[in-house]
PDB file with one MODEL, atoms N, CA, C and O in Angstrom:
MODEL        1
ATOM      1  N   MET A   1     155.442 170.058  91.692  1.00  0.00           N
ATOM      2  CA  MET A   1     156.656 169.293  91.859  1.00  0.00           C
ATOM      3  C   MET A   1     157.860 170.232  91.749  1.00  0.00           C
ATOM      4  O   MET A   1     157.903 171.109  90.886  1.00  0.00           O
ATOM      5  N   GLN A   2     158.823 170.034  92.631  1.00  0.00           N
ATOM      6  CA  GLN A   2     160.014 170.875  92.636  1.00  0.00           C
ATOM      7  C   GLN A   2     161.020 170.405  91.593  1.00  0.00           C
ATOM      8  O   GLN A   2     161.144 169.213  91.312  1.00  0.00           O
ATOM      9  N   THR A   3     161.728 171.365  91.034  1.00  0.00           N
ATOM     10  CA  THR A   3     162.817 171.012  90.131  1.00  0.00           C
ATOM     11  C   THR A   3     164.006 170.559  90.971  1.00  0.00           C
ATOM     12  O   THR A   3     164.043 170.771  92.183  1.00  0.00           O
ATOM     13  N   THR A   4     164.952 169.947  90.325  1.00  0.00           N
ATOM     14  CA  THR A   4     166.163 169.510  91.025  1.00  0.00           C
ATOM     15  C   THR A   4     166.877 170.702  91.648  1.00  0.00           C
ATOM     16  O   THR A   4     167.383 170.617  92.767  1.00  0.00           O
ATOM     17  N   GLU A   5     166.914 171.805  90.922  1.00  0.00           N
ATOM     18  CA  GLU A   5     167.575 173.009  91.438  1.00  0.00           C
ATOM     19  C   GLU A   5     166.876 173.521  92.695  1.00  0.00           C
ATOM     20  O   GLU A   5     167.541 173.929  93.647  1.00  0.00           O
ATOM     21  N   GLN A   6     165.546 173.505  92.710  1.00  0.00           N
ATOM     22  CA  GLN A   6     164.803 173.966  93.887  1.00  0.00           C
ATOM     23  C   GLN A   6     165.053 173.051  95.079  1.00  0.00           C
ATOM     24  O   GLN A   6     165.243 173.523  96.200  1.00  0.00           O
ATOM     25  N   LYS A   7     165.054 171.743  94.838  1.00  0.00           N
ATOM     26  CA  LYS A   7     165.309 170.795  95.926  1.00  0.00           C
ATOM     27  C   LYS A   7     166.712 170.987  96.493  1.00  0.00           C
ATOM     28  O   LYS A   7     166.915 170.972  97.707  1.00  0.00           O
ATOM     29  N   LEU A   8     167.673 171.169  95.590  1.00  0.00           N
ATOM     30  CA  LEU A   8     169.049 171.373  96.027  1.00  0.00           C
ATOM     31  C   LEU A   8     169.169 172.663  96.833  1.00  0.00           C
ATOM     32  O   LEU A   8     169.810 172.683  97.883  1.00  0.00           O
ATOM     33  N   THR A   9     168.562 173.724  96.352  1.00  0.00           N
ATOM     34  CA  THR A   9     168.593 175.008  97.054  1.00  0.00           C
ATOM     35  C   THR A   9     167.931 174.883  98.420  1.00  0.00           C
ATOM     36  O   THR A   9     168.460 175.386  99.410  1.00  0.00           O
ATOM     37  N   ASN A  10     166.788 174.223  98.486  1.00  0.00           N
ATOM     38  CA  ASN A  10     166.087 174.042  99.762  1.00  0.00           C
ATOM     39  C   ASN A  10     166.917 173.232 100.743  1.00  0.00           C
ATOM     40  O   ASN A  10     166.934 173.530 101.938  1.00  0.00           O
ATOM     41  N   THR A  11     167.600 172.215 100.253  1.00  0.00           N
ATOM     42  CA  THR A  11     168.425 171.381 101.116  1.00  0.00           C
ATOM     43  C   THR A  11     169.668 172.127 101.577  1.00  0.00           C
ATOM     44  O   THR A  11     170.026 172.084 102.754  1.00  0.00           O
ATOM     45  N   LEU A  12     170.325 172.812 100.645  1.00  0.00           N
ATOM     46  CA  LEU A  12     171.586 173.470 100.971  1.00  0.00           C
ATOM     47  C   LEU A  12     171.420 174.709 101.836  1.00  0.00           C
ATOM     48  O   LEU A  12     172.396 175.188 102.414  1.00  0.00           O
ATOM     49  N   GLN A  13     170.204 175.240 101.937  1.00  0.00           N
ATOM     50  CA  GLN A  13     170.039 176.431 102.768  1.00  0.00           C
ATOM     51  C   GLN A  13     170.355 176.139 104.228  1.00  0.00           C
ATOM     52  O   GLN A  13     170.622 177.063 104.996  1.00  0.00           O
ATOM     53  N   TYR A  14     170.330 174.884 104.620  1.00  0.00           N
ATOM     54  CA  TYR A  14     170.651 174.499 105.995  1.00  0.00           C
ATOM     55  C   TYR A  14     172.093 174.036 106.144  1.00  0.00           C
ATOM     56  O   TYR A  14     172.517 173.645 107.231  1.00  0.00           O
ATOM     57  N   SER A  15     172.840 174.081 105.058  1.00  0.00           N
ATOM     58  CA  SER A  15     174.196 173.561 105.057  1.00  0.00           C
ATOM     59  C   SER A  15     175.227 174.671 105.165  1.00  0.00           C
ATOM     60  O   SER A  15     174.976 175.828 104.827  1.00  0.00           O
ATOM     61  N   PHE A  16     176.373 174.280 105.638  1.00  0.00           N
ATOM     62  CA  PHE A  16     177.536 175.147 105.595  1.00  0.00           C
ATOM     63  C   PHE A  16     178.425 174.611 104.486  1.00  0.00           C
ATOM     64  O   PHE A  16     178.977 173.516 104.595  1.00  0.00           O
ATOM     65  N   LEU A  17     178.557 175.374 103.436  1.00  0.00           N
ATOM     66  CA  LEU A  17     179.412 174.975 102.333  1.00  0.00           C
ATOM     67  C   LEU A  17     180.781 175.597 102.545  1.00  0.00           C
ATOM     68  O   LEU A  17     180.903 176.807 102.738  1.00  0.00           O
ATOM     69  N   ILE A  18     181.804 174.765 102.507  1.00  0.00           N
ATOM     70  CA  ILE A  18     183.174 175.254 102.621  1.00  0.00           C
ATOM     71  C   ILE A  18     183.878 174.868 101.334  1.00  0.00           C
ATOM     72  O   ILE A  18     184.167 173.698 101.082  1.00  0.00           O
ATOM     73  N   LEU A  19     184.144 175.882 100.529  1.00  0.00           N
ATOM     74  CA  LEU A  19     184.682 175.657  99.194  1.00  0.00           C
ATOM     75  C   LEU A  19     185.995 176.395  99.000  1.00  0.00           C
ATOM     76  O   LEU A  19     186.209 177.467  99.566  1.00  0.00           O
ATOM     77  N   TRP A  20     186.871 175.810  98.193  1.00  0.00           N
ATOM     78  CA  TRP A  20     188.095 176.495  97.788  1.00  0.00           C
ATOM     79  C   TRP A  20     187.801 177.258  96.511  1.00  0.00           C
ATOM     80  O   TRP A  20     187.374 176.671  95.517  1.00  0.00           O
ATOM     81  N   LYS A  21     188.026 178.560  96.533  1.00  0.00           N
ATOM     82  CA  LYS A  21     187.817 179.407  95.354  1.00  0.00           C
ATOM     83  C   LYS A  21     189.175 179.665  94.712  1.00  0.00           C
ATOM     84  O   LYS A  21     189.986 180.444  95.214  1.00  0.00           O
ATOM     85  N   GLU A  22     189.397 178.997  93.604  1.00  0.00           N
ATOM     86  CA  GLU A  22     190.683 179.097  92.912  1.00  0.00           C
ATOM     87  C   GLU A  22     190.976 180.528  92.472  1.00  0.00           C
ATOM     88  O   GLU A  22     192.108 180.998  92.588  1.00  0.00           O
ATOM     89  N   ASP A  23     189.952 181.218  91.967  1.00  0.00           N
ATOM     90  CA  ASP A  23     190.170 182.579  91.470  1.00  0.00           C
ATOM     91  C   ASP A  23     190.561 183.555  92.583  1.00  0.00           C
ATOM     92  O   ASP A  23     191.302 184.508  92.341  1.00  0.00           O
ATOM     93  N   LYS A  24     190.064 183.319  93.800  1.00  0.00           N
ATOM     94  CA  LYS A  24     190.396 184.190  94.937  1.00  0.00           C
ATOM     95  C   LYS A  24     191.563 183.648  95.760  1.00  0.00           C
ATOM     96  O   LYS A  24     192.163 184.360  96.565  1.00  0.00           O
ATOM     97  N   GLN A  25     191.873 182.353  95.533  1.00  0.00           N
ATOM     98  CA  GLN A  25     192.889 181.670  96.336  1.00  0.00           C
ATOM     99  C   GLN A  25     192.538 181.747  97.820  1.00  0.00           C
ATOM    100  O   GLN A  25     193.387 182.024  98.668  1.00  0.00           O
ATOM    101  N   LYS A  26     191.254 181.492  98.107  1.00  0.00           N
ATOM    102  CA  LYS A  26     190.750 181.552  99.482  1.00  0.00           C
ATOM    103  C   LYS A  26     189.714 180.454  99.695  1.00  0.00           C
ATOM    104  O   LYS A  26     189.094 179.958  98.754  1.00  0.00           O
ATOM    105  N   TRP A  27     189.551 180.097 100.957  1.00  0.00           N
ATOM    106  CA  TRP A  27     188.446 179.243 101.362  1.00  0.00           C
ATOM    107  C   TRP A  27     187.244 180.145 101.594  1.00  0.00           C
ATOM    108  O   TRP A  27     187.371 181.218 102.183  1.00  0.00           O
ATOM    109  N   VAL A  28     186.081 179.710 101.132  1.00  0.00           N
ATOM    110  CA  VAL A  28     184.855 180.481 101.311  1.00  0.00           C
ATOM    111  C   VAL A  28     183.849 179.606 102.053  1.00  0.00           C
ATOM    112  O   VAL A  28     183.571 178.477 101.648  1.00  0.00           O
ATOM    113  N   VAL A  29     183.310 180.142 103.141  1.00  0.00           N
ATOM    114  CA  VAL A  29     182.273 179.461 103.915  1.00  0.00           C
ATOM    115  C   VAL A  29     180.969 180.195 103.658  1.00  0.00           C
ATOM    116  O   VAL A  29     180.908 181.422 103.737  1.00  0.00           O
ATOM    117  N   ASP A  30     179.925 179.432 103.348  1.00  0.00           N
ATOM    118  CA  ASP A  30     178.649 180.051 103.002  1.00  0.00           C
ATOM    119  C   ASP A  30     177.508 179.288 103.663  1.00  0.00           C
ATOM    120  O   ASP A  30     177.486 178.057 103.662  1.00  0.00           O
ATOM    121  N   CYS A  31     176.569 180.028 104.224  1.00  0.00           N
ATOM    122  CA  CYS A  31     175.324 179.457 104.731  1.00  0.00           C
ATOM    123  C   CYS A  31     174.206 180.425 104.367  1.00  0.00           C
ATOM    124  O   CYS A  31     174.134 181.530 104.905  1.00  0.00           O
ATOM    125  N   GLN A  32     173.344 180.009 103.460  1.00  0.00           N
ATOM    126  CA  GLN A  32     172.271 180.881 102.983  1.00  0.00           C
ATOM    127  C   GLN A  32     171.310 181.264 104.094  1.00  0.00           C
ATOM    128  O   GLN A  32     170.937 182.431 104.221  1.00  0.00           O
ATOM    129  N   LEU A  33     170.912 180.303 104.889  1.00  0.00           N
ATOM    130  CA  LEU A  33     169.890 180.547 105.903  1.00  0.00           C
ATOM    131  C   LEU A  33     170.340 181.567 106.949  1.00  0.00           C
ATOM    132  O   LEU A  33     169.559 182.422 107.368  1.00  0.00           O
ATOM    133  N   LEU A  34     171.586 181.471 107.362  1.00  0.00           N
ATOM    134  CA  LEU A  34     172.103 182.388 108.383  1.00  0.00           C
ATOM    135  C   LEU A  34     172.781 183.614 107.785  1.00  0.00           C
ATOM    136  O   LEU A  34     173.277 184.480 108.505  1.00  0.00           O
ATOM    137  N   LYS A  35     172.793 183.670 106.466  1.00  0.00           N
ATOM    138  CA  LYS A  35     173.419 184.800 105.754  1.00  0.00           C
ATOM    139  C   LYS A  35     174.877 184.975 106.183  1.00  0.00           C
ATOM    140  O   LYS A  35     175.329 186.074 106.505  1.00  0.00           O
ATOM    141  N   ILE A  36     175.592 183.851 106.174  1.00  0.00           N
ATOM    142  CA  ILE A  36     177.004 183.852 106.532  1.00  0.00           C
ATOM    143  C   ILE A  36     177.831 183.653 105.272  1.00  0.00           C
ATOM    144  O   ILE A  36     177.593 182.729 104.495  1.00  0.00           O
ATOM    145  N   GLU A  37     178.790 184.521 105.085  1.00  0.00           N
ATOM    146  CA  GLU A  37     179.783 184.340 104.030  1.00  0.00           C
ATOM    147  C   GLU A  37     181.124 184.796 104.585  1.00  0.00           C
ATOM    148  O   GLU A  37     181.294 185.949 104.981  1.00  0.00           O
ATOM    149  N   ILE A  38     182.062 183.873 104.605  1.00  0.00           N
ATOM    150  CA  ILE A  38     183.366 184.113 105.205  1.00  0.00           C
ATOM    151  C   ILE A  38     184.442 183.736 104.192  1.00  0.00           C
ATOM    152  O   ILE A  38     184.298 182.760 103.456  1.00  0.00           O
ATOM    153  N   GLU A  39     185.509 184.505 104.162  1.00  0.00           N
ATOM    154  CA  GLU A  39     186.674 184.158 103.356  1.00  0.00           C
ATOM    155  C   GLU A  39     187.853 183.975 104.296  1.00  0.00           C
ATOM    156  O   GLU A  39     188.015 184.723 105.260  1.00  0.00           O
ATOM    157  N   ALA A  40     188.682 182.965 104.003  1.00  0.00           N
ATOM    158  CA  ALA A  40     189.851 182.704 104.840  1.00  0.00           C
ATOM    159  C   ALA A  40     190.981 182.137 103.984  1.00  0.00           C
ATOM    160  O   ALA A  40     190.754 181.541 102.931  1.00  0.00           O
ATOM    161  N   ASP A  41     192.200 182.343 104.469  1.00  0.00           N
ATOM    162  CA  ASP A  41     193.366 181.854 103.736  1.00  0.00           C
ATOM    163  C   ASP A  41     193.594 180.362 103.933  1.00  0.00           C
ATOM    164  O   ASP A  41     194.089 179.685 103.032  1.00  0.00           O
ATOM    165  N   THR A  42     193.237 179.844 105.107  1.00  0.00           N
ATOM    166  CA  THR A  42     193.428 178.416 105.370  1.00  0.00           C
ATOM    167  C   THR A  42     192.102 177.789 105.787  1.00  0.00           C
ATOM    168  O   THR A  42     191.177 178.481 106.215  1.00  0.00           O
ATOM    169  N   TYR A  43     192.028 176.473 105.655  1.00  0.00           N
ATOM    170  CA  TYR A  43     190.822 175.745 106.050  1.00  0.00           C
ATOM    171  C   TYR A  43     190.590 175.911 107.553  1.00  0.00           C
ATOM    172  O   TYR A  43     189.459 176.095 108.002  1.00  0.00           O
ATOM    173  N   LYS A  44     191.677 175.844 108.315  1.00  0.00           N
ATOM    174  CA  LYS A  44     191.573 176.013 109.768  1.00  0.00           C
ATOM    175  C   LYS A  44     190.985 177.384 110.112  1.00  0.00           C
ATOM    176  O   LYS A  44     190.100 177.488 110.961  1.00  0.00           O
ATOM    177  N   ASP A  45     191.477 178.428 109.453  1.00  0.00           N
ATOM    178  CA  ASP A  45     190.945 179.774 109.698  1.00  0.00           C
ATOM    179  C   ASP A  45     189.471 179.867 109.312  1.00  0.00           C
ATOM    180  O   ASP A  45     188.692 180.547 109.979  1.00  0.00           O
ATOM    181  N   ALA A  46     189.095 179.187 108.242  1.00  0.00           N
ATOM    182  CA  ALA A  46     187.691 179.191 107.810  1.00  0.00           C
ATOM    183  C   ALA A  46     186.804 178.586 108.896  1.00  0.00           C
ATOM    184  O   ALA A  46     185.752 179.135 109.225  1.00  0.00           O
ATOM    185  N   LEU A  47     187.235 177.449 109.449  1.00  0.00           N
ATOM    186  CA  LEU A  47     186.451 176.807 110.515  1.00  0.00           C
ATOM    187  C   LEU A  47     186.436 177.654 111.785  1.00  0.00           C
ATOM    188  O   LEU A  47     185.398 177.791 112.433  1.00  0.00           O
ATOM    189  N   ASP A  48     187.588 178.220 112.138  1.00  0.00           N
ATOM    190  CA  ASP A  48     187.653 179.088 113.325  1.00  0.00           C
ATOM    191  C   ASP A  48     186.702 180.277 113.193  1.00  0.00           C
ATOM    192  O   ASP A  48     185.962 180.594 114.124  1.00  0.00           O
ATOM    193  N   LYS A  49     186.728 180.925 112.041  1.00  0.00           N
ATOM    194  CA  LYS A  49     185.853 182.082 111.815  1.00  0.00           C
ATOM    195  C   LYS A  49     184.383 181.682 111.836  1.00  0.00           C
ATOM    196  O   LYS A  49     183.539 182.420 112.345  1.00  0.00           O
ATOM    197  N   LEU A  50     184.081 180.506 111.281  1.00  0.00           N
ATOM    198  CA  LEU A  50     182.699 180.019 111.289  1.00  0.00           C
ATOM    199  C   LEU A  50     182.225 179.774 112.719  1.00  0.00           C
ATOM    200  O   LEU A  50     181.125 180.188 113.085  1.00  0.00           O
ATOM    201  N   MET A  51     183.040 179.108 113.526  1.00  0.00           N
ATOM    202  CA  MET A  51     182.649 178.819 114.906  1.00  0.00           C
ATOM    203  C   MET A  51     182.440 180.107 115.698  1.00  0.00           C
ATOM    204  O   MET A  51     181.475 180.222 116.454  1.00  0.00           O
ATOM    205  N   LEU A  52     183.331 181.068 115.529  1.00  0.00           N
ATOM    206  CA  LEU A  52     183.165 182.351 116.228  1.00  0.00           C
ATOM    207  C   LEU A  52     181.891 183.059 115.787  1.00  0.00           C
ATOM    208  O   LEU A  52     181.170 183.628 116.607  1.00  0.00           O
ATOM    209  N   LYS A  53     181.622 183.020 114.499  1.00  0.00           N
ATOM    210  CA  LYS A  53     180.419 183.662 113.965  1.00  0.00           C
ATOM    211  C   LYS A  53     179.167 183.006 114.562  1.00  0.00           C
ATOM    212  O   LYS A  53     178.219 183.698 114.932  1.00  0.00           O
ATOM    213  N   LEU A  54     179.165 181.679 114.653  1.00  0.00           N
ATOM    214  CA  LEU A  54     178.008 180.970 115.219  1.00  0.00           C
ATOM    215  C   LEU A  54     177.837 181.272 116.704  1.00  0.00           C
ATOM    216  O   LEU A  54     176.716 181.448 117.180  1.00  0.00           O
ATOM    217  N   LEU A  55     178.944 181.333 117.431  1.00  0.00           N
ATOM    218  CA  LEU A  55     178.861 181.627 118.865  1.00  0.00           C
ATOM    219  C   LEU A  55     178.320 183.026 119.129  1.00  0.00           C
ATOM    220  O   LEU A  55     177.642 183.255 120.131  1.00  0.00           O
ATOM    221  N   ARG A  56     178.618 183.952 118.241  1.00  0.00           N
ATOM    222  CA  ARG A  56     178.183 185.340 118.420  1.00  0.00           C
ATOM    223  C   ARG A  56     176.841 185.632 117.763  1.00  0.00           C
ATOM    224  O   ARG A  56     176.270 186.704 117.962  1.00  0.00           O
ATOM    225  N   HIS A  57     176.342 184.691 116.989  1.00  0.00           N
ATOM    226  CA  HIS A  57     175.119 184.929 116.219  1.00  0.00           C
ATOM    227  C   HIS A  57     173.895 184.965 117.138  1.00  0.00           C
ATOM    228  O   HIS A  57     173.745 184.117 118.018  1.00  0.00           O
ATOM    229  N   LYS A  58     173.046 185.929 116.932  1.00  0.00           N
ATOM    230  CA  LYS A  58     171.783 186.032 117.681  1.00  0.00           C
ATOM    231  C   LYS A  58     170.691 185.372 116.838  1.00  0.00           C
ATOM    232  O   LYS A  58     170.185 185.967 115.886  1.00  0.00           O
ATOM    233  N   PHE A  59     170.339 184.150 117.194  1.00  0.00           N
ATOM    234  CA  PHE A  59     169.324 183.416 116.457  1.00  0.00           C
ATOM    235  C   PHE A  59     167.936 183.919 116.851  1.00  0.00           C
ATOM    236  O   PHE A  59     167.623 184.036 118.035  1.00  0.00           O
ATOM    237  N   SER A  60     167.128 184.206 115.873  1.00  0.00           N
ATOM    238  CA  SER A  60     165.763 184.671 116.142  1.00  0.00           C
ATOM    239  C   SER A  60     164.841 183.472 116.329  1.00  0.00           C
ATOM    240  O   SER A  60     165.171 182.357 115.925  1.00  0.00           O
ATOM    241  N   ASP A  61     163.697 183.704 116.935  1.00  0.00           N
ATOM    242  CA  ASP A  61     162.698 182.644 117.073  1.00  0.00           C
ATOM    243  C   ASP A  61     162.208 182.191 115.704  1.00  0.00           C
ATOM    244  O   ASP A  61     161.878 181.021 115.514  1.00  0.00           O
ATOM    245  N   ASP A  62     162.162 183.116 114.755  1.00  0.00           N
ATOM    246  CA  ASP A  62     161.742 182.762 113.395  1.00  0.00           C
ATOM    247  C   ASP A  62     162.658 181.708 112.788  1.00  0.00           C
ATOM    248  O   ASP A  62     162.204 180.829 112.056  1.00  0.00           O
ATOM    249  N   PHE A  63     163.937 181.799 113.093  1.00  0.00           N
ATOM    250  CA  PHE A  63     164.903 180.828 112.586  1.00  0.00           C
ATOM    251  C   PHE A  63     164.513 179.419 113.034  1.00  0.00           C
ATOM    252  O   PHE A  63     164.466 178.495 112.221  1.00  0.00           O
ATOM    253  N   PHE A  64     164.237 179.260 114.319  1.00  0.00           N
ATOM    254  CA  PHE A  64     163.894 177.943 114.846  1.00  0.00           C
ATOM    255  C   PHE A  64     162.524 177.481 114.346  1.00  0.00           C
ATOM    256  O   PHE A  64     162.323 176.295 114.085  1.00  0.00           O
ATOM    257  N   ASP A  65     161.593 178.408 114.214  1.00  0.00           N
ATOM    258  CA  ASP A  65     160.273 178.063 113.677  1.00  0.00           C
ATOM    259  C   ASP A  65     160.384 177.550 112.246  1.00  0.00           C
ATOM    260  O   ASP A  65     159.715 176.587 111.872  1.00  0.00           O
ATOM    261  N   LEU A  66     161.223 178.190 111.456  1.00  0.00           N
ATOM    262  CA  LEU A  66     161.420 177.776 110.068  1.00  0.00           C
ATOM    263  C   LEU A  66     162.021 176.374 109.993  1.00  0.00           C
ATOM    264  O   LEU A  66     161.606 175.560 109.167  1.00  0.00           O
ATOM    265  N   ILE A  67     162.983 176.098 110.842  1.00  0.00           N
ATOM    266  CA  ILE A  67     163.599 174.769 110.878  1.00  0.00           C
ATOM    267  C   ILE A  67     162.547 173.720 111.236  1.00  0.00           C
ATOM    268  O   ILE A  67     162.462 172.679 110.584  1.00  0.00           O
ATOM    269  N   GLU A  68     161.757 173.986 112.255  1.00  0.00           N
ATOM    270  CA  GLU A  68     160.728 173.032 112.677  1.00  0.00           C
ATOM    271  C   GLU A  68     159.680 172.816 111.586  1.00  0.00           C
ATOM    272  O   GLU A  68     159.239 171.687 111.370  1.00  0.00           O
ATOM    273  N   LEU A  69     159.284 173.870 110.909  1.00  0.00           N
ATOM    274  CA  LEU A  69     158.310 173.762 109.830  1.00  0.00           C
ATOM    275  C   LEU A  69     158.842 172.874 108.712  1.00  0.00           C
ATOM    276  O   LEU A  69     158.140 171.985 108.228  1.00  0.00           O
ATOM    277  N   ASP A  70     160.080 173.117 108.307  1.00  0.00           N
ATOM    278  CA  ASP A  70     160.666 172.311 107.237  1.00  0.00           C
ATOM    279  C   ASP A  70     160.885 170.871 107.669  1.00  0.00           C
ATOM    280  O   ASP A  70     160.784 169.960 106.847  1.00  0.00           O
ATOM    281  N   LYS A  71     161.182 170.649 108.942  1.00  0.00           N
ATOM    282  CA  LYS A  71     161.356 169.282 109.434  1.00  0.00           C
ATOM    283  C   LYS A  71     160.063 168.501 109.225  1.00  0.00           C
ATOM    284  O   LYS A  71     160.091 167.343 108.809  1.00  0.00           O
ATOM    285  N   LYS A  72     158.946 169.131 109.511  1.00  0.00           N
ATOM    286  CA  LYS A  72     157.653 168.467 109.324  1.00  0.00           C
ATOM    287  C   LYS A  72     157.409 168.165 107.852  1.00  0.00           C
ATOM    288  O   LYS A  72     156.876 167.108 107.515  1.00  0.00           O
ATOM    289  N   ASP A  73     157.797 169.090 106.973  1.00  0.00           N
ATOM    290  CA  ASP A  73     157.642 168.861 105.533  1.00  0.00           C
ATOM    291  C   ASP A  73     158.487 167.685 105.068  1.00  0.00           C
ATOM    292  O   ASP A  73     158.035 166.880 104.254  1.00  0.00           O
ATOM    293  N   TYR A  74     159.711 167.581 105.578  1.00  0.00           N
ATOM    294  CA  TYR A  74     160.585 166.482 105.176  1.00  0.00           C
ATOM    295  C   TYR A  74     160.052 165.142 105.661  1.00  0.00           C
ATOM    296  O   TYR A  74     160.175 164.134 104.965  1.00  0.00           O
ATOM    297  N   LEU A  75     159.466 165.127 106.843  1.00  0.00           N
ATOM    298  CA  LEU A  75     158.947 163.876 107.386  1.00  0.00           C
ATOM    299  C   LEU A  75     157.743 163.369 106.601  1.00  0.00           C
ATOM    300  O   LEU A  75     157.475 162.168 106.582  1.00  0.00           O
ATOM    301  N   ARG A  76     157.019 164.274 105.955  1.00  0.00           N
ATOM    302  CA  ARG A  76     155.851 163.875 105.159  1.00  0.00           C
ATOM    303  C   ARG A  76     156.237 163.253 103.828  1.00  0.00           C
ATOM    304  O   ARG A  76     155.452 162.493 103.260  1.00  0.00           O
ATOM    305  N   GLU A  77     157.406 163.550 103.323  1.00  0.00           N
ATOM    306  CA  GLU A  77     157.801 163.060 101.993  1.00  0.00           C
ATOM    307  C   GLU A  77     158.108 161.586 102.000  1.00  0.00           C
ATOM    308  O   GLU A  77     158.454 161.022 100.962  1.00  0.00           O
TER     309      GLU A  77
ENDMDL
END
């Protein structure tokens, strides 16, 4: 059985987290699965940088295989 932390980590690896970091006074965009971490001064800049990064990203076949594998696992639960 997975712990709550493991379930959260597994779920969030497919998410784009956009957070305000008070200590840095910046917006931070993070995606664990794609290994994306972006810092921006405004929310708009954060989204713009994320979209550009996604458009330029070279997705491997392994990436899509992993998504499909996990989709099957989620459907079984």
